C-alpha positions in Angstrom: -20.2 25.0 19.4 -16.9 23.3 19.7 -15.4 23.4 23.2 -12.2 25.0 22.3 -10.5 25.4 25.4 -10.3 21.6 26.0 -9.2 21.5 22.2 -6.3 23.8 23.1 -5.0 22.4 26.3 -5.7 18.6 25.4 -4.0 18.3 22.2 -1.8 15.2 21.7 1.4 15.1 20.0 2.3 11.5 20.3 2.1 9.2 17.3 -1.5 8.4 16.6 -0.8 5.1 15.1 1.8 2.4 15.7 2.1 -1.1 14.5 0.4 -2.6 17.7 -2.4 0.0 17.9 -5.3 -1.0 15.5 -8.6 -0.9 17.4 -12.1 -1.8 16.2 -15.3 0.1 16.8 -16.3 -0.1 20.4 -19.4 -2.0 19.3 -17.1 -4.9 18.3 -15.4 -5.0 21.6 -16.8 -8.3 22.5 -15.8 -11.9 22.5 -16.6 -13.4 19.0 -19.2 -16.3 19.1 -16.8 -18.2 17.3 -13.1 -17.7 17.2 -13.0 -19.2 13.8 -15.5 -17.1 12.2 -14.6 -15.0 9.4 -18.0 -13.1 8.9 -18.8 -10.2 11.2 -21.3 -7.6 11.0 -22.1 -4.7 8.4 -21.5 -1.3 9.3 -25.1 -0.3 8.4 -24.3 2.9 6.7 -26.9 4.3 4.4 -26.0 3.5 0.7 -26.0 7.2 -0.3 -23.1 7.7 1.9 -20.8 6.1 -0.4 -20.4 9.5 -1.9 -18.3 10.2 1.1 -15.6 7.9 -0.1 -15.1 9.9 -3.1 -14.7 13.2 -0.9 -12.2 11.5 1.2 -9.6 11.5 -1.6 -10.9 14.0 -4.1 -12.6 16.8 -2.1 -12.9 20.1 -3.7 -12.5 22.1 -0.3 -10.7 20.7 3.0 -11.0 22.3 6.6 -8.2 21.6 8.9 -9.1 21.8 12.6 -6.1 21.9 15.0 -3.2 23.9 16.4 -1.8 26.3 13.7 1.5 26.7 16.0 4.7 25.9 13.7 5.5 22.6 15.0 6.4 19.2 13.9 2.9 17.9 14.4 -0.6 19.5 14.2 -2.8 21.4 12.0 0.1 23.5 10.9 1.9 20.7 9.1 -1.4 19.6 7.4 -2.1 23.0 6.0 1.7 23.1 4.8 1.5 19.7 3.3 -1.8 20.7 1.2 0.2 24.0 0.0 3.4 22.2 -0.5 2.2 19.2 -2.4 -0.1 21.5 -4.8 -3.7 20.4 -3.5 -5.8 22.5 -6.0 -9.2 22.9 -3.8 -9.8 25.4 -1.2 -8.2 25.4 2.3 -9.8 26.6 5.5 -7.6 26.4 8.5 -9.5 26.6 11.6 -8.6 27.5 15.1 -10.2 30.5 17.2 -6.8 31.7 18.6 -5.0 32.6 15.4 -5.7 35.1 12.6 -3.5 33.8 9.8 -1.1 30.8 9.1 1.1 30.5 6.1 -0.4 33.7 4.5 -4.0 32.2 5.0 -6.8 33.6 7.1 -7.7 31.3 9.9 -11.4 30.7 10.8 -12.8 30.6 14.5 -15.1 27.7 13.7 -16.5 25.7 10.9 -19.4 27.6 11.3 -17.8 30.8 10.5 -16.9 29.4 7.0 -19.4 30.6 4.5 -18.6 28.1 1.7 -19.4 24.5 1.5 -16.9 21.9 3.0 -16.3 18.4 1.4 -13.8 17.2 3.8 -12.6 18.0 7.4 -9.5 16.8 9.1 -9.5 17.3 13.0 -6.6 17.0 15.3 -7.9 17.9 18.8 -8.4 16.6 22.3 -10.9 13.7 22.0 -13.1 15.4 24.1 -13.5 18.1 21.6 -14.3 15.9 18.8 -18.2 15.4 19.3 -18.8 19.1 19.0 -16.6 19.4 15.8 -18.6 16.6 14.5 -21.8 18.0 15.1 -20.5 21.3 13.2 -19.7 19.0 10.5 -23.4 17.8 10.3 -24.9 21.3 10.8 -22.7 22.2 7.7 -23.4 19.3 5.6 -19.8 18.3 5.4 -19.5 14.8 3.5 -16.4 13.5 5.2 -14.5 14.0 8.3 -11.0 12.4 9.3 -10.6 12.3 13.1 -6.7 12.0 13.8 -7.1 12.5 17.4 -6.5 9.6 19.5 -7.8 8.5 23.1 -10.8 6.6 21.7 -11.6 2.8 21.8 -8.0 2.0 21.6 -7.3 3.6 25.0 -10.2 2.6 27.6 -13.8 2.2 28.2 -14.3 6.0 28.5 -12.7 6.2 25.0 -14.9 3.5 23.7 -17.9 5.5 25.1 -16.7 8.5 23.3 -16.1 6.9 19.9 -19.7 5.4 20.2 -21.1 9.0 20.7 -18.9 10.1 17.8 -20.2 7.4 15.5 -23.9 7.9 16.5 -23.7 11.6 15.7 -22.1 11.2 12.4 -24.3 8.3 11.6 -27.6 10.4 12.2 -26.1 12.9 9.8 -25.1 10.8 7.0 -21.2 12.2 7.8 -18.6 9.6 6.7 -15.9 9.1 9.2 -12.3 7.9 9.1 -10.8 7.0 12.1 -10.4 8.0 14.9 -6.6 7.5 15.6 -5.5 7.9 12.1 -3.1 9.8 9.7 -5.7 9.9 7.1 -5.1 9.8 3.3 -2.8 10.6 0.4 -3.8 11.0 -3.0 -0.9 11.4 -5.6 -3.2 12.9 -8.3 -4.3 15.8 -6.3 -1.7 16.5 -3.8 -3.9 15.6 -0.9 -1.7 14.7 2.1 -3.6 15.0 5.6 -0.8 13.5 8.0 -0.2 15.9 10.8 3.4 15.0 11.1 6.1 16.8 9.2 6.9 15.3 5.7 10.5 16.0 4.6 9.8 16.3 0.9 7.2 18.0 -1.1 6.7 15.3 -4.1 5.2 11.8 -4.7 5.1 10.0 -7.8 2.1 9.2 -9.5 1.4 5.5 -10.2 -0.7 2.7 -9.8 -0.2 1.2 -6.1 -2.7 1.9 -3.4 -1.9 1.1 0.1 -4.7 0.6 2.9 -3.5 -0.2 6.2 -4.4 -0.4 10.1 -1.1 1.6 11.1 0.2 5.0 10.2 3.6 3.3 9.7 2.7 3.1 6.1 2.5 6.8 5.6 4.6 9.6 4.0 6.0 10.7 7.4 7.8 7.2 7.7 8.1 5.9 4.2 10.7 7.5 1.9 8.2 7.8 -1.1 10.0 10.4 -3.0 13.6 8.7 -2.5 11.8 5.4 -3.7 10.1 7.0 -6.7 7.3 4.8 -5.5 4.6 4.6 -8.1 1.7 5.6 -5.6 -2.0 6.1 -6.2 -3.5 6.3 -2.8 -2.7 5.9 0.8 -5.4 5.3 3.6 -5.0 4.6 7.3 -8.2 3.3 8.7 -7.6 4.1 12.2 -10.1 2.6 14.9 -12.6 2.1 12.0 -15.6 3.3 13.6 -17.1 3.7 10.1 -15.2 3.5 6.9 -13.3 0.4 6.5 -11.7 -2.0 4.3 -14.9 -2.8 2.3 -15.3 0.9 1.8 -11.8 1.3 0.3 -12.0 -1.9 -1.6 -15.2 -0.8 -3.3 -13.7 2.5 -3.9 -10.4 1.4 -5.2 -11.8 -1.3 -7.3 -13.3 1.3 -9.4 -10.6 4.0 -9.2 -9.1 4.5 -12.7 -5.7 5.3 -11.1 -5.2 2.3 -9.1 -3.9 -0.7 -10.8 -2.9 -2.8 -7.5 -4.5 -2.7 -4.3 -2.1 -3.6 -1.1 -4.1 -4.0 2.2 -2.7 -4.4 5.7 -5.8 -5.8 7.8 -5.7 -6.9 11.6 -9.4 -8.1 11.1 -12.2 -7.7 8.6 -15.5 -6.3 9.7 -17.9 -7.7 7.2 -16.6 -10.9 5.9 -19.2 -12.1 3.4 -19.3 -8.6 1.8 -15.6 -8.1 1.8 -15.0 -11.7 -0.1 -17.7 -10.9 -2.4 -16.0 -7.6 -3.3 -12.6 -9.3 -3.5 -14.0 -11.9 -6.0 -15.4 -8.8 -8.1 -12.1 -7.0 -8.0 -9.4 -9.8 -8.6 -10.4 -10.5 -12.3 -9.3 -6.9 -12.9 -7.0 -5.7 -10.1 -4.5 -7.9 -8.0 -5.3 -7.6 -4.3 -2.5 -8.2 -1.8 -3.1 -8.8 1.9 -0.8 -8.5 4.9 -2.8 -10.1 7.6 -1.0 -10.6 11.0 -2.2 -13.1 13.5 -0.4 -16.2 12.1 0.2 -17.5 15.8 -1.9 -17.9 19.1 0.4 -15.4 20.6 0.0 -12.6 17.8 -3.7 -13.1 18.0 -3.9 -12.8 21.8 -1.7 -9.5 21.3 -4.1 -8.2 18.9 -7.0 -9.0 21.2 -5.3 -7.4 24.4 -3.5 -4.4 22.9 -5.8 -3.4 20.0 -9.3 -4.8 20.5 -9.1 -6.4 17.1 -11.3 -9.7 16.7 -8.5 -12.0 15.4 -10.0 -15.5 14.3 -8.2 -18.4 13.4 -5.8 -17.7 10.8 -6.5 -20.6 8.5 -10.0 -19.4 8.3 -8.8 -15.9 7.1 -6.1 -17.8 4.8 -8.8 -20.1 3.1 -11.1 -17.2 2.6 -8.6 -15.0 0.9 -7.4 -17.8 -1.3 -10.9 -18.7 -2.2 -11.4 -15.2 -3.5 -8.4 -14.8 -5.2 -6.3 -12.5 -3.0 -2.5 -13.0 -2.3 -1.2 -13.0 1.2 2.1 -11.7 1.8 4.2 -12.0 4.8 5.8 -8.6 5.8 5.4 -4.9 5.5 8.5 -4.9 3.2 6.7 -7.2 0.8 3.4 -5.3 1.0 5.3 -2.3 -0.2 7.9 -3.8 -2.7 6.0 -6.7 -4.5 3.1 -4.6 -5.9 5.6 -3.1 -8.2 6.1 -6.1 -10.3 2.2 -6.3 -10.7 2.2 -2.7 -11.7 4.8 -2.7 -14.2 5.3 -5.9 -15.7 3.1 -8.5 -17.6 1.8 -11.5 -15.9 3.7 -14.7 -16.3 2.1 -17.2 -18.9 3.4 -20.1 -16.5 5.5 -20.9 -13.6 9.0 -21.8 -15.5 11.7 -19.7 -14.0 15.1 -18.7 -15.5 17.7 -17.3 -13.2 20.5 -15.1 -14.1 23.0 -14.5 -11.3 26.6 -13.5 -10.9 26.9 -16.0 -8.1 26.2 -19.8 -8.0 25.5 -19.6 -4.5 22.5 -17.0 -4.9 21.4 -18.9 -7.7 20.8 -22.0 -5.5 19.0 -20.3 -3.0 17.0 -18.5 -5.4 15.8 -22.1 -6.8 15.0 -23.3 -3.1 12.7 -20.1 -3.0 11.1 -20.8 -6.4 10.2 -24.4 -5.5 8.9 -23.3 -2.1 6.7 -20.7 -3.7 5.4 -22.9 -6.7 7.9 -21.9 -9.6 9.9 -24.6 -11.4 13.3 -24.2 -12.8 12.8 -23.7 -16.8 14.5 -26.4 -19.0 16.1 -24.2 -21.6 15.6 -25.0 -25.1 18.4 -26.4 -27.3 18.6 -23.2 -29.3 18.9 -21.1 -26.4 21.5 -23.5 -24.9 23.5 -23.2 -28.0 23.3 -19.5 -28.2 24.5 -19.2 -24.5 27.3 -21.4 -25.3 28.4 -19.3 -28.1 28.7 -16.2 -25.7 30.4 -18.4 -23.3 30.3 -22.3 -22.6 30.0 -21.8 -18.9 26.6 -20.1 -19.4 24.9 -22.9 -21.0 22.6 -24.0 -18.3 20.0 -22.7 -15.8 20.8 -20.8 -13.6 23.0 -19.0 -15.8 26.0 -17.7 -13.8 27.8 -14.8 -15.2 30.3 -14.8 -12.5 32.8 -17.1 -14.3 32.2 -15.3 -17.5 32.6 -11.8 -16.1 36.7 -11.6 -16.6 36.3 -12.3 -20.3 33.3 -10.0 -20.7 35.1 -7.2 -19.2 38.4 -8.1 -21.2 36.2 -7.9 -24.6 34.6 -4.6 -23.4 31.4 -5.9 -24.3 29.5 -6.8 -21.4 26.6 -4.9 -22.0 25.6 -6.5 -25.5 26.4 -10.0 -24.1 23.9 -9.4 -21.1 21.2 -8.1 -23.7 21.8 -10.9 -25.7 21.2 -13.5 -22.7 18.1 -11.9 -21.7 16.8 -11.5 -25.2 17.4 -15.2 -25.8 15.3 -16.0 -22.6 12.6 -13.8 -23.4 12.4 -15.7 -26.8 12.6 -19.2 -25.4 8.9 -20.8 -25.3 10.2 -22.8 -22.2 10.7 -19.8 -20.1 7.8 -17.9 -18.3 9.8 -15.3 -16.1 13.2 -14.1 -15.4 15.2 -13.3 -12.2 18.4 -11.2 -13.0 21.2 -9.9 -10.9 22.3 -6.7 -12.6 26.1 -6.2 -12.3 27.0 -3.0 -10.9 29.4 -2.2 -13.7 26.5 -1.6 -16.0 25.6 1.4 -14.2 26.2 3.7 -17.1 24.6 1.3 -19.8 21.1 0.3 -18.4 19.0 2.0 -20.7 21.3 0.7 -23.6 20.9 -3.0 -22.3 17.3 -3.3 -20.5 15.6 -0.5 -22.5 14.7 -2.2 -25.4 13.4 -5.2 -23.3 10.7 -3.1 -21.7 8.9 -2.6 -24.8 9.5 -6.1 -26.6 9.3 -8.5 -23.5 6.0 -10.4 -22.8 7.5 -11.9 -19.9 8.0 -10.5 -16.4 11.7 -9.7 -15.3 12.6 -8.8 -11.8 16.1 -7.5 -10.9 18.3 -7.5 -8.0 21.6 -5.4 -7.6 24.6 -6.8 -6.1 27.0 -4.2 -5.2 29.9 -3.3 -3.0 28.2 0.1 -2.6 24.9 0.8 -1.1 24.7 4.1 -2.8 25.3 2.7 -6.1 23.2 -0.2 -5.4 20.2 2.4 -4.7 20.9 4.5 -7.8 20.8 1.3 -10.3 17.7 0.0 -8.6 16.1 3.5 -9.2 17.4 3.7 -12.7 16.0 0.2 -13.5 12.6 0.8 -12.1 12.6 4.3 -14.1 12.7 1.7 -17.2 9.7 -0.3 -15.4 11.8 -3.0 -14.0 11.2 -3.7 -10.4 14.5 -4.2 -8.5 14.6 -6.1 -5.2 17.3 -6.5 -2.3 18.4 -10.0 -3.3 17.9 -13.1 -5.5 15.2 -14.5 -3.1 13.0 -11.4 -3.0 13.1 -11.2 -6.9 12.0 -14.7 -7.1 9.4 -14.2 -4.5 8.0 -11.5 -6.6 7.9 -13.3 -9.7 6.0 -16.2 -7.8 3.4 -13.7 -6.6 2.8 -12.6 -9.9 2.5 -16.0 -11.1 0.0 -16.8 -8.2 -2.1 -13.9 -9.1 -2.4 -15.0 -12.6 -3.5 -18.3 -11.6 -5.9 -16.8 -9.0 -7.4 -14.4 -11.7 -8.0 -17.3 -14.3 -9.4 -19.6 -11.6 -12.1 -16.5 -10.3 -13.0 -15.7 -13.9 -13.8 -19.3 -14.7 -16.0 -19.6 -11.6 -17.8 -16.4 -12.5 -18.4 -17.8 -16.1 -19.5 -21.2 -14.6 -21.9 -19.5 -12.1 -23.8 -17.6 -15.1 
């Protein structure tokens, strides 16, 4: 049975994940034989255990083992999230010191639950985890999430404890996420396992899946509701004693609710298998990867502070490029750039048109475009003539609305003029993608101006919203995204998103060609 006294007195209430904390299985805590090696070991799980990944996101029943005291952290919060977000399955709170919580019966232990359990979420002292894992195995639980910290990320004793947990789970064919994780989110069924308070009760369903080695990318730190973020899944790998990036990539590649996969990886366990699965996935779904460790200093930091085996960055860079995955450079890009891939068509080429309200912003946008592999489109004569008919100052690329804004406002017809500009660019065979500054004065006419383009444009359009008001810019951005157009903070960001869409288009075609040639 579980050692409940240790569980009750040793509960950790600090954040189980931070950007810096991302440790590997203790079995991997050894110097790599070659610092440039990308290929690492396989997890060695039994093939039948793949079904445990399904239960991680789509369980019919969830048991929550932890403190049921009303607080900002703990089992109480996880149970409350499952209720608030509408999880439809059975929920079993587990703690021997409580009778009820949130109107639900609390069970003394897992063994006291008569029904079968698909998923167990545990947030206890690390020393209590092996006993709970044994109970999971005895009940034939499919998957367990270990929120608790104090394992391989802490010290050798924690590493020994993590090996013990992994050994018990492996022998019992129990799949394990963590330790040291906030768990998962599934927007389709209201499954949210984070032990931290989430100040909203709804997430928007969409096609973007986020997998990471940090709890920073979770509902307790991301304003998913205010962003109206089009989410399918979230998974925090934690220490990866079992379930890792390969498991998630295999699951998400076949997940009909996921159209874009975004992954934050400090290291890759089984490089060959991961690359093979990337190549299989990229022709159907884009995969974006944020991989820290570009510098010697950051690689040393990951090794000394997290235990991650950080090989030379150029090895990862070449491997990802070969497989068709697209690297991004920041958490902001990992969250924001997938929107253009989820909502917009891929560009047929790399020729960019820029619509701006500032010549300076347009120039910076061109710099970004060229650096990212785009070229400035040479507009056709018919396009230039039509732009000149609207205003002579518009006949060029970038198209600077700034000088023409007073005339548009005087005529009171800015909306129709801007729609005419964009329609002309969409119909120009010399243009493949478009970056657009949305004047804040159009906030009441967004559907009128841009709505028709959503159904007629076969080219990607990315917006940015210059405004003297943050509130107004946020409102306009959300309304644009409700129409299916991604909105970014500035011209450079919108251009970079278009460039990544183009890079994926090229990578997808290349991988598909290589597949055909290999047959």
